[in-house]
C-alpha positions in Angstrom: 40.0 -5.2 -15.2 42.8 -7.5 -16.5 40.4 -10.5 -16.5 38.0 -8.4 -18.7 40.8 -7.7 -21.1 41.7 -11.4 -21.2 38.0 -12.3 -21.7 37.3 -9.7 -24.3 40.5 -10.3 -26.4 40.2 -14.0 -26.1 36.6 -13.8 -27.4 37.7 -11.5 -30.2 40.4 -14.0 -31.1 38.1 -16.9 -31.1 35.6 -15.1 -33.3 38.4 -14.2 -35.8 39.5 -17.8 -36.0 35.8 -18.8 -36.5 35.4 -16.1 -39.1 38.2 -17.7 -41.0 36.6 -21.2 -40.9 32.9 -20.3 -41.5 31.5 -20.6 -45.1 27.9 -20.0 -44.3 26.9 -16.5 -45.4 24.4 -16.0 -42.6 27.0 -16.8 -39.9 29.6 -14.6 -41.6 27.2 -11.6 -41.5 26.6 -12.2 -37.8 30.3 -12.5 -37.1 30.9 -9.2 -39.1 28.4 -7.5 -36.9 29.8 -8.9 -33.6 33.6 -8.7 -34.3 33.9 -4.9 -34.1 32.2 -4.8 -30.8 34.5 -7.6 -29.3 37.6 -5.9 -30.7 36.5 -2.5 -29.1 36.1 -4.0 -25.6 39.8 -4.6 -25.0 40.6 -1.3 -26.7 39.0 0.6 -23.7 41.5 -1.2 -21.3 44.5 -0.3 -23.6 43.5 3.4 -23.7 43.4 3.4 -19.8 46.8 1.7 -19.7 48.1 4.4 -22.1 46.9 7.2 -19.9 48.4 5.5 -16.8 51.7 5.2 -18.6 51.6 8.8 -19.5 51.0 9.8 -15.9 53.8 7.4 -14.8 56.4 9.0 -17.1 55.4 12.5 -16.0 53.9 13.7 -19.2 50.5 14.6 -17.9 50.8 18.3 -19.2 51.7 17.0 -22.7 49.1 14.2 -22.7 47.8 15.1 -26.2 51.4 15.0 -27.6 52.2 11.8 -25.8 48.9 10.1 -27.1 49.7 11.4 -30.6 53.2 9.7 -30.4 51.7 6.5 -29.1 49.1 6.6 -32.0 52.0 7.0 -34.5 53.4 3.7 -33.1 50.1 2.1 -33.7 50.1 3.3 -37.3 53.5 1.8 -37.9 52.3 -1.5 -36.5 49.2 -1.3 -38.7 51.4 -1.0 -41.8 53.5 -3.9 -40.8 50.2 -6.0 -40.2 48.9 -5.0 -43.7 52.0 -6.3 -45.3 51.8 -9.5 -43.2 48.2 -10.0 -44.1 49.0 -9.4 -47.8 51.6 -12.3 -47.6 49.1 -14.5 -45.7 46.3 -13.9 -48.1 48.4 -15.1 -51.0 48.2 -18.6 -49.3 44.6 -18.2 -48.4 42.4 -15.7 -46.8 41.2 -18.0 -43.9 44.9 -18.2 -42.8 44.8 -14.4 -42.2 41.9 -14.8 -39.8 43.4 -17.8 -38.1 46.8 -16.1 -37.6 45.3 -12.8 -36.4 42.9 -14.5 -34.0 45.7 -16.6 -32.6 47.8 -13.4 -32.3 45.1 -11.6 -30.4 44.6 -14.5 -27.9 48.5 -14.6 -27.5 48.7 -10.8 -26.9 45.8 -11.0 -24.3 47.6 -13.8 -22.4 50.9 -11.8 -22.3 49.1 -8.7 -21.1 47.2 -10.6 -18.5 50.3 -12.3 -17.2 52.2 -9.0 -17.1 49.5 -7.5 -15.0 49.5 -10.1 -12.3 
């Protein structure tokens, strides 16, 4: 499973980087169709890890509450990411995709190493 996370997240990161570099409209359209799928693949693994974490801390009876708290944390991270992307877009939109793609690959590598 952790290899699938690494593969899926690395593929998503590479596609994000390519998306920032491509200027051909046909290829951009293809990437726009494929990217959501590649970003959803690692999400299933992360959801499984969240549920295992909830079981580990003994909050199985309050699973919905614990998942809501985790989701609030994700929302805070999304707000920070939006501000960061706004700053990056001021120097060029392609840098946003390059930075986020590299960040996705780095996160996948860290998660993969932590699971081994």
